[in-house]
C-alpha positions in Angstrom: -1.2 50.4 -7.7 1.2 49.5 -5.2 -1.0 47.3 -3.7 -1.7 45.7 -7.1 2.0 45.3 -7.6 2.6 43.5 -4.3 -0.2 41.1 -5.1 0.8 40.2 -8.1 4.5 39.6 -6.9 2.9 37.6 -4.3 0.9 35.2 -7.0 4.4 35.2 -9.1 6.2 34.1 -5.8 3.9 31.4 -4.9 3.8 30.1 -8.4 7.6 30.0 -8.8 7.8 28.3 -5.0 5.0 25.6 -5.9 6.7 24.8 -9.4 9.8 24.0 -7.3 8.2 21.4 -5.3 8.7 18.0 -6.6 6.0 16.1 -7.8 5.5 12.8 -5.5 3.8 9.7 -7.3 3.5 6.8 -4.6 2.7 3.2 -6.0 1.3 0.8 -4.0 0.8 -3.3 -4.9 -1.3 -5.6 -2.9 -0.4 -9.1 -1.8 3.1 -8.6 -3.9 5.8 -10.9 -2.6 9.6 -10.1 -2.0 10.0 -12.9 -5.0 7.9 -11.7 -7.5 9.1 -9.4 -9.6 11.7 -10.1 -12.4 14.4 -7.5 -10.6 14.1 -9.3 -7.4 14.8 -12.9 -8.9 11.6 -14.3 -10.2 12.5 -16.3 -13.6 9.2 -16.0 -15.2 7.6 -12.8 -14.1 7.1 -10.1 -16.7 7.6 -7.0 -15.4 10.1 -4.7 -17.8 8.6 -1.2 -16.5 9.4 -2.0 -12.9 12.7 -3.6 -13.7 13.6 -0.3 -15.7 12.4 1.8 -12.7 14.9 -0.3 -10.6 17.9 -0.1 -13.0 17.2 3.9 -13.2 16.9 4.0 -9.3 17.4 2.5 -6.2 16.6 -0.9 -5.1 15.9 -1.7 -1.2 16.7 -5.2 -0.2 15.6 -4.6 3.5 12.3 -3.0 3.2 9.3 -3.5 5.6 5.7 -3.1 5.6 3.8 -2.3 9.1 1.6 -5.3 8.9 1.1 -8.7 7.1 -2.4 -7.7 6.1 -4.0 -4.9 4.3 -5.7 -2.0 6.2 -3.1 -1.7 9.0 -0.4 -1.6 6.2 -2.0 1.3 4.4 -2.7 3.0 7.8 0.8 3.0 8.6 2.0 4.0 5.2 -0.1 7.7 5.3 0.2 8.4 8.9 3.8 7.5 9.8 2.6 5.9 12.7 2.3 2.1 13.7 -1.4 0.8 13.5 -1.7 0.1 16.9 -1.7 3.9 17.4 -4.3 4.9 14.9 -6.8 1.8 16.0 -6.4 0.1 12.9 -6.4 -3.5 14.5 -7.1 -6.1 14.7 -7.2 -7.5 11.0 -8.9 -5.5 8.3 -12.1 -3.6 7.2 -14.5 -5.4 5.1 -17.5 -4.0 3.2 -20.0 -4.1 6.1 -17.4 -2.3 8.5 -18.5 0.7 10.1 -15.1 2.1 11.2 -12.5 3.7 9.5 -9.1 6.1 9.8 -10.0 8.2 12.6 -10.0 12.1 11.5 -7.7 13.0 14.3 -5.2 10.9 12.1 -2.8 13.5 9.9 -2.2 12.0 6.7 0.8 12.7 4.4 -2.3 14.0 1.7 -3.1 16.6 4.4 0.3 18.0 5.0 0.9 18.1 1.4 -2.5 19.6 0.4 -1.1 22.5 3.0 1.8 22.9 0.7 0.0 23.6 -2.1 -0.3 20.4 -3.7 -2.8 19.0 -5.8 -3.7 15.6 -4.1 -5.1 11.9 -5.6 -5.8 8.6 -4.6 -6.5 6.2 -7.6 -7.0 2.8 -6.4 -7.8 0.7 -3.4 -8.2 2.5 -0.2 -9.1 0.0 2.4 -9.4 2.6 5.4 -13.3 2.3 5.6 -16.0 4.1 4.1 -18.5 4.8 7.1 -22.0 6.5 7.1 -22.3 8.7 4.7 -18.9 8.0 3.2 -17.6 9.9 6.1 -14.0 7.8 5.9 -13.4 8.2 2.4 -10.2 9.6 0.9 -11.8 13.0 0.2 -12.3 13.5 4.1 -8.5 12.7 4.7 -7.1 15.4 2.5 -7.2 13.6 -0.9 -8.7 16.0 -3.8 -9.8 13.4 -5.7 -10.3 9.6 -5.2 -11.4 7.2 -8.1 -11.3 3.3 -6.9 -12.8 0.3 -4.9 -12.6 1.2 -1.3 -11.5 -2.2 0.1 -10.2 -5.8 -1.4 -12.2 -6.7 -4.6 -12.7 -10.3 -2.9 -15.1 -8.6 -0.7 -18.1 -8.6 -3.1 -19.6 -11.1 -5.6 -16.9 -12.1 -8.2 -18.3 -11.7 -11.8 -15.9 -11.6 -14.6 -12.2 -11.4 -14.2 -11.0 -12.0 -17.6 -11.8 -11.9 -21.3 -13.5 -13.4 -23.1 -16.3 -13.7 -20.1 -14.4 -16.2 -18.0 -15.4 -16.4 -14.4 -12.9 -15.6 -11.4 -10.5 -18.4 -10.0 -11.0 -17.8 -6.5 -14.0 -17.6 -4.4 -15.3 -14.2 -3.3 -18.1 -13.0 -0.6 -21.6 -13.8 -2.4 -23.8 -12.4 0.5 -22.1 -8.5 0.0 -22.9 -5.8 -2.3 -21.2 -5.5 -5.6 -17.8 -4.1 -6.0 -18.3 -0.3 -6.0 -16.3 1.7 -8.0 -16.2 5.5 -6.4 -15.2 8.8 -7.9 -15.0 11.2 -5.0 -18.0 10.0 -2.7 -20.2 9.0 -5.8 -20.4 5.3 -6.8 -20.3 5.9 -10.5 -20.4 2.0 -11.2 -21.4 -1.3 -9.4 -20.4 -3.9 -10.0 -17.0 -2.7 -11.1 -15.8 -4.5 -14.5 -12.6 -5.9 -13.4 -11.7 -6.2 -17.3 -11.5 -2.4 -17.9 -10.8 -1.8 -14.3 -6.9 -1.0 -14.4 -7.6 1.0 -17.9 -9.8 3.1 -15.8 -7.4 3.7 -12.9 -4.5 4.3 -15.4 -6.6 7.1 -17.1 -7.6 8.5 -14.2 -3.9 8.8 -13.0 -2.6 10.1 -15.8 -5.1 12.6 -16.5 -4.3 14.0 -12.8 -0.5 14.0 -13.9 -1.3 15.8 -17.3 -3.5 18.7 -15.4 -1.5 19.4 -12.7 1.9 19.4 -14.7 0.4 21.8 -17.3 -0.9 24.2 -14.7 2.6 23.9 -13.2 0.9 22.9 -9.7 2.9 20.5 -7.7 1.1 16.8 -7.5 0.8 13.9 -4.8 -0.5 11.0 -6.9 -1.1 8.0 -4.5 -1.8 4.6 -6.4 -2.6 1.7 -4.7 -3.4 -0.9 -7.3 -6.1 -3.7 -6.6 -3.1 -5.7 -8.4 -2.1 -8.6 -7.4 -4.6 -9.4 -4.5 -6.9 -12.6 -5.6 -8.8 -13.3 -7.6 -6.3 -12.2 -10.1 -7.8 -10.2 -13.1 -6.8 -8.5 -16.3 -8.2 -7.1 -19.4 -8.2 -8.9 -22.9 -4.8 -7.7 -23.7 -3.1 -9.5 -20.8 -5.0 -12.8 -20.4 -2.5 -15.5 -21.1 -0.1 -13.3 -21.8 2.7 -14.3 -19.3 4.1 -17.8 -18.9 3.5 -17.3 -15.0 0.0 -17.9 -15.5 -3.0 -16.0 -13.8 -0.9 -14.4 -11.0 1.6 -13.5 -13.9 -1.1 -12.1 -16.4 -2.2 -9.9 -13.7 1.5 -8.6 -12.6 2.2 -7.5 -16.4 -0.9 -5.2 -16.5 0.0 -3.6 -13.2 3.1 -3.3 -14.5 2.1 -1.9 -18.0 0.2 0.7 -16.1 3.2 1.7 -14.3 4.8 2.0 -17.6 2.1 4.2 -18.6 2.5 6.4 -15.5 6.0 6.6 -16.0 5.5 7.8 -19.6 2.9 10.6 -18.6 5.4 11.7 -16.3 8.0 12.2 -19.0 5.4 13.3 -21.7 4.5 16.3 -19.5 7.9 17.5 -18.9 8.3 16.7 -15.2 10.6 13.9 -15.3 13.4 15.4 -13.4 11.2 17.0 -10.8 9.3 14.0 -9.8 9.8 11.3 -7.0 8.6 7.8 -7.6 8.5 5.2 -5.2 6.9 1.8 -5.3 6.3 -0.7 -2.6 3.6 -3.2 -1.5 1.1 -3.7 1.7 2.2 -7.3 2.8 3.7 -10.6 1.5 2.0 -13.0 -1.0 -1.1 -14.9 -0.3 0.2 -18.3 0.0 -3.4 -20.0 0.8 -3.7 -19.2 -3.2 -0.7 -21.3 -3.7 0.9 -20.3 -7.6 -2.2 -17.9 -8.0 -1.1 -15.8 -4.5 2.7 -14.7 -5.5 5.7 -15.6 -4.3 8.0 -14.6 -1.3 11.5 -15.8 -2.8 13.8 -17.0 -0.1 12.0 -15.8 3.0 10.0 -17.8 5.3 5.9 -17.6 5.3 4.1 -15.1 3.5 0.8 -13.1 4.3 -0.5 -12.9 7.7 2.8 -13.8 9.4 5.8 -11.9 10.9 8.0 -14.0 9.5 10.3 -12.0 7.0 7.9 -13.7 3.9 4.9 -11.9 5.2 6.4 -8.1 5.9 9.4 -7.9 4.0 8.6 -6.0 0.8 10.1 -5.1 -2.8 10.9 -1.2 -2.8 12.3 1.1 -5.5 12.7 4.5 -5.3 13.3 6.7 -8.6 14.0 10.4 -8.9 16.4 11.4 -12.3 19.3 13.0 -11.2 18.7 13.0 -7.5 18.4 9.3 -6.9 21.7 7.5 -7.8 20.9 4.0 -9.6 22.0 0.9 -7.4 21.0 -1.1 -4.8 20.6 -0.6 -0.8 20.9 -3.1 2.1 20.0 -0.1 4.5 17.0 -0.7 6.5 13.6 0.9 5.5 9.6 0.7 6.4 6.6 2.0 4.8 6.1 4.2 8.2 9.4 6.2 6.9 7.6 6.9 3.3 5.0 9.4 5.3 8.5 11.6 6.8 10.4 11.2 3.6 7.8 12.6 1.8 6.5 15.3 4.2 9.9 16.6 4.4 10.9 16.4 0.7 7.8 18.8 -0.1 8.7 20.9 2.5 6.1 20.2 5.2 6.3 19.7 8.7 6.5 16.5 10.7 3.6 16.7 13.1 5.2 17.3 16.9 1.7 16.5 18.6 1.7 12.7 18.5 4.6 10.0 18.2 5.8 9.5 14.6 7.1 6.0 14.1 8.8 6.7 10.8 12.3 8.4 10.2 13.7 10.3 7.3 15.0 8.0 4.3 16.6 11.2 2.6 20.4 10.0 3.5 19.7 6.4 1.9 17.9 7.9 -1.0 19.8 11.3 -1.8 23.2 10.8 -0.2 24.1 7.3 -0.8 24.5 6.9 3.1 23.2 5.0 6.0 19.8 4.5 7.1 18.4 6.5 10.5 16.7 3.1 11.2 18.6 0.3 12.7 15.8 -1.2 14.3 12.1 -2.4 13.5 9.0 -3.6 15.5 6.7 -6.6 13.8 3.2 -6.3 14.5 1.1 -9.5 13.7 -2.2 -9.5 12.0 -4.6 -9.1 14.7 -2.3 -7.5 17.4 -3.5 -7.2 21.0 -2.2 -5.3 23.9 -1.6 -8.4 25.9 1.1 -9.8 23.9 2.2 -6.6 22.0 5.0 -6.7 19.5 5.6 -10.1 18.0 9.3 -9.6 16.7 11.9 -7.3 16.9 15.0 -6.4 14.5 18.1 -4.8 15.6 20.4 -4.3 12.7 20.9 -7.7 11.5 19.4 -9.4 14.4 15.7 -10.4 14.5 14.1 -11.8 17.6 10.8 -13.6 17.6 8.6 -13.1 21.1 5.7 -15.0 19.8 4.9 -16.6 16.3 2.0 -17.7 14.6 0.5 -19.0 11.5 -0.8 -17.3 8.5 -2.9 -17.7 5.7 -1.4 -20.5 4.3 -2.2 -24.0 4.2 -1.8 -27.9 3.0 0.0 -28.5 0.4 2.5 -25.7 1.6 5.2 -27.5 3.0 6.0 -25.2 6.1 3.5 -25.6 8.7 4.6 -22.8 10.6 3.0 -20.8 8.0 -0.5 -22.5 8.1 -3.5 -20.7 9.6 -3.9 -23.4 11.6 -0.7 -23.1 13.4 -1.7 -21.6 17.0 0.0 -18.7 18.6 3.3 -19.6 20.6 5.6 -17.7 22.9 9.0 -18.1 22.7 11.3 -17.9 25.8 13.9 -17.1 25.3 13.1 -15.4 22.2 13.9 -17.3 18.8 17.3 -15.5 17.3 18.1 -15.0 13.8 21.0 -13.2 11.9 19.0 -12.4 9.0 21.7 -10.8 6.8 23.3 -14.1 6.7 19.8 -16.3 6.9 16.9 -14.1 5.6 15.0 -17.2 5.6 14.8 -17.7 9.2 16.3 -21.4 9.3 19.0 -21.2 11.8 18.3 -19.9 15.5 21.1 -18.4 17.2 22.2 -19.4 20.8 24.8 -19.5 23.4 26.6 -16.6 25.0 28.0 -15.1 21.9 24.5 -13.9 21.7 23.2 -13.6 24.8 24.1 -9.6 25.2 22.4 -9.4 21.9 19.4 -10.6 23.1 19.2 -8.7 26.4 19.7 -5.5 24.6 16.7 -6.7 22.3 14.5 -7.6 24.7 15.1 -4.5 26.8 14.1 -2.4 24.0 11.3 -4.5 23.0 9.7 -4.0 26.7 10.3 -0.2 26.5 8.6 -0.2 23.5 5.5 -2.1 24.4 5.3 -0.3 27.7 4.9 3.0 26.1 2.7 2.2 23.1 -0.6 3.9 23.7 -3.5 1.7 21.7 -5.9 3.5 20.0 -9.4 2.5 20.4 -10.0 -0.4 17.6 -11.9 1.2 14.5 -12.2 -2.5 13.0 -15.1 -3.0 16.1 -18.0 -3.9 14.2 -20.0 -4.0 11.0 -23.7 -3.6 9.8 -24.8 -4.6 6.6 -26.5 -1.6 6.2 -23.3 0.2 5.8 -22.2 -1.6 2.9 -22.0 0.9 -0.1 -25.0 0.9 -2.6 -25.5 3.2 -5.5 -29.1 2.4 -4.8 -30.0 3.1 -1.3 -33.3 1.2 0.4 -33.4 -0.8 -2.9 -34.8 -4.3 -2.5 -33.6 -7.2 -2.6 -30.4 -5.9 -0.8 -27.6 -6.1 -1.6 -28.1 -7.7 -5.2 -30.3 -4.8 -6.0 -27.0 -2.3 -5.4 -26.4 -2.1 -9.4 -25.6 0.6 -11.4 -25.0 1.4 -15.2 -22.5 4.0 -16.5 -22.1 6.2 -19.6 -19.5 8.5 -20.8 -19.6 12.0 -19.6 -16.0 13.2 -19.5 -14.7 13.8 -16.5 -12.6 16.9 -14.4 -9.1 15.6 -16.0 -10.4 15.3 -19.6 -9.6 11.5 -19.6 -12.1 9.2 -21.0 -13.9 6.8 -19.7 -15.7 8.9 -16.8 -18.9 7.9 -15.4 -22.4 9.0 -14.2 -24.6 7.4 -12.2 -27.8 5.5 -13.8 -30.2 3.8 -11.7 
């Protein structure tokens, strides 16, 4: 009898303890520029839900991604480490990549799972698939996964908008059709872009509802395919925005985010849920008006100028985070540490962690634990190391290189053909006064500042231990296909779907039909 009482008490204690842990929702946009949201100043963007989130939460003006391209920025987000440490360099994973995020990396999902959280990712993974799906999220601490595992331009474009309108940008035609995974099973191939966001949203809200009802703390990581090219949207959002194709896609993502917030509120967990929104890198200027906007910042995706790596970021938690805006410095690597501590977990001590806790900014209205940041380029290498360093309001460029833009974009510094250039002495800017990086500083007045930045950068470069590159090879047989060994490959990789219900009670869910 005593043993049964003790067991009952322990079950009760654990359930109460778990119920007190905050739920965590991490919203991550793709190729979204600093100037793309209405709340960040774009005059024709329609993003009312993100604008409302900013009004009720804390808006960051000095928040950085770890990379100006997709895969490395995502690795840094969920590990709290620069991508050079985990081997997610150079560039990004493709559909035929054989590598992925190493299993000896510790993800935030793995930490939260140990703390009793249900964990899910819905959306774009882009950290490898691998043989036998070895690198998919379910092997990195996530209980549930639904999504396309890489950028949706890495597969043939079919339909992006109703009614049966083709995509506006070219996609790869020699890869398998876009696979939609549920856990480790391809449930639809090719994915239907016109219903993809609704499918993602249904999965996410179902996950929230199920765990809120069970009073189990949950971690939802939702990396949208929006607003990466080719932009897409359902019939309800096509031609819905005066901003055109990009605006339509942004509006659909914003609407999905609104549904996430409504699910949180309807489930009655609004006051115990931390929501954080940001993006992986700057806008794809090569797509011109369809590629996003960096606002007043210089250049975009692919560069270490501000437009390539400074991102919109908004934190929300009613009663815990005071509404407002902050000029304190934050970064995606800091999200890992902040979420871990918020959940009561332990930050790993067996490896270097580059993130710092943002709690003083979020919950105390105080100063950041960070006053410096290092900028790695799209394709870093040990011989050059860091391209730029920020110390307080000063930023020094040791190297610059063009990104992914081209004519008719006016600034040749941003063009893909612009070669790497070493700056000795480094280019120095005060980016609090000159966020557009137009006016280099020089003279004795700045000599001591530059000397300090040079010394700290040299020390950081010398101490960086580079992980073996995981983006090292590709093989067409590694491309995900729902019909292994079919012919002619890869066009034969197509699967239908039918509604079968789902683990979260939402519809539609998918069953493979070969």
